[in-house]
Wavefront OBJ file of the C-alpha trace (Angstrom):
o trace
v 1.838 -3.127 12.120
v 3.366 -2.375 8.649
v 1.265 0.662 8.295
v 2.620 1.985 11.757
v 5.923 1.063 11.111
v 6.001 3.027 7.696
v 4.447 6.280 9.030
v 6.150 9.205 9.829
v 5.904 10.709 13.230
v 7.527 14.321 13.364
v 6.972 14.434 17.228
v 8.140 10.967 17.582
v 6.679 9.065 20.441
v 3.978 11.753 21.259
v 2.698 11.290 17.621
v 2.904 7.431 17.926
v 1.088 7.143 20.855
v -1.809 9.779 19.644
v -2.219 7.301 16.406
v -2.576 4.456 18.451
v -4.612 5.873 21.036
v -7.212 7.064 18.446
v -7.000 3.886 16.809
v -7.670 1.999 19.694
v -10.719 4.066 20.521
v -11.893 3.955 17.070
v -11.886 0.216 17.335
v -13.586 0.075 20.973
v -16.304 2.480 19.453
v -16.884 -0.211 16.922
v -17.110 -3.084 19.821
v -13.916 -4.231 18.580
v -11.188 -5.498 20.792
v -8.629 -5.775 17.879
v -7.239 -2.510 16.249
v -7.073 -3.147 12.717
v -5.846 -0.909 9.293
v -9.311 0.573 9.083
v -9.020 2.168 12.506
v -5.943 3.982 11.496
v -5.998 7.374 9.812
v -6.952 7.391 5.958
v -3.460 8.274 5.151
v -2.099 5.432 6.904
v -4.505 2.782 5.111
v -3.053 3.120 1.752
v -0.428 0.424 0.968
v 3.153 1.808 0.824
v 3.904 1.970 -2.795
v 6.863 3.603 -4.470
v 5.807 6.616 -6.247
v 8.160 6.874 -9.585
v 6.843 10.711 -9.832
v 6.787 11.108 -6.176
v 8.900 13.602 -4.393
v 12.570 12.717 -3.660
v 12.343 12.705 -0.159
v 9.167 10.379 0.327
v 10.795 7.877 -2.173
v 13.979 7.868 0.089
v 11.619 7.189 3.035
v 9.577 4.431 1.572
v 12.970 2.831 0.115
v 14.507 2.915 3.566
v 11.496 1.478 5.255
v 11.201 -1.328 2.964
v 14.852 -2.092 2.899
v 14.674 -2.233 6.837
v 11.356 -4.480 6.325
v 13.418 -7.075 3.992
v 16.720 -7.117 5.921
v 18.352 -4.715 3.238
v 17.538 -6.970 0.331
v 17.038 -4.821 -2.662
v 15.035 -7.398 -5.224
v 12.704 -7.977 -2.122
v 12.431 -4.313 -1.493
v 11.447 -3.686 -5.121
v 9.111 -6.122 -5.206
v 7.492 -5.024 -1.732
v 6.977 -1.491 -2.917
v 6.340 -2.042 -6.831
v 9.666 -0.176 -7.865
v 12.534 -1.028 -10.213
v 15.093 -2.791 -8.838
v 17.735 -0.563 -9.930
v 15.937 2.570 -8.824
v 15.818 0.979 -5.426
v 19.666 0.054 -5.549
v 20.273 3.703 -6.411
v 18.459 5.151 -3.589
v 19.851 2.624 -1.274
v 23.496 3.941 -2.405
v 22.265 7.484 -1.754
v 20.719 6.456 1.767
v 24.178 4.823 2.919
v 26.231 7.909 1.651
v 24.008 10.158 3.705
v 24.325 7.950 6.511
v 28.014 7.939 6.298
v 28.105 11.731 5.897
v 26.030 12.249 8.969
v 28.161 9.682 11.087
v 31.424 11.354 9.995
v 29.890 14.906 10.975
v 28.988 13.411 14.249
v 32.578 12.278 14.940
v 33.793 15.688 13.968
v 31.462 17.707 15.709
v 32.115 15.374 18.930
v 36.095 15.480 18.404
v 36.616 11.939 17.941
l 1 2 3 4 5 6 7 8 9 10 11 12 13 14 15 16 17 18 19 20 21 22 23 24 25 26 27 28 29 30 31 32 33 34 35 36 37 38 39 40 41 42 43 44 45 46 47 48 49 50 51 52 53 54 55 56 57 58 59 60 61 62 63 64 65 66 67 68 69 70 71 72 73 74 75 76 77 78 79 80 81 82 83 84 85 86 87 88 89 90 91 92 93 94 95 96 97 98 99 100 101 102 103 104 105 106 107 108 109 110 111 112
């Protein structure tokens, strides 16, 4: 479930449905009734880790997912993804600011 929750689905539900269907068929081909990590695409099988030298958008996605998974707890998030606590706190602040800007923009566009 963690791998499925952390993955990106550009086509939203269609992409998720496709991944789950392929994983199920792969599991059934191996005579298994249970979908496991090895039935998912290779890029989803890697543990989700924070890459210090990774691109910023990916860092934000990893931190955002881990914050959601830990109930917005910075220390636990840092431990979960193998990142520095201060880095997670800074990226969390950036995510909060981006959400506030997006929310303000939506209100402005809707005339509220």
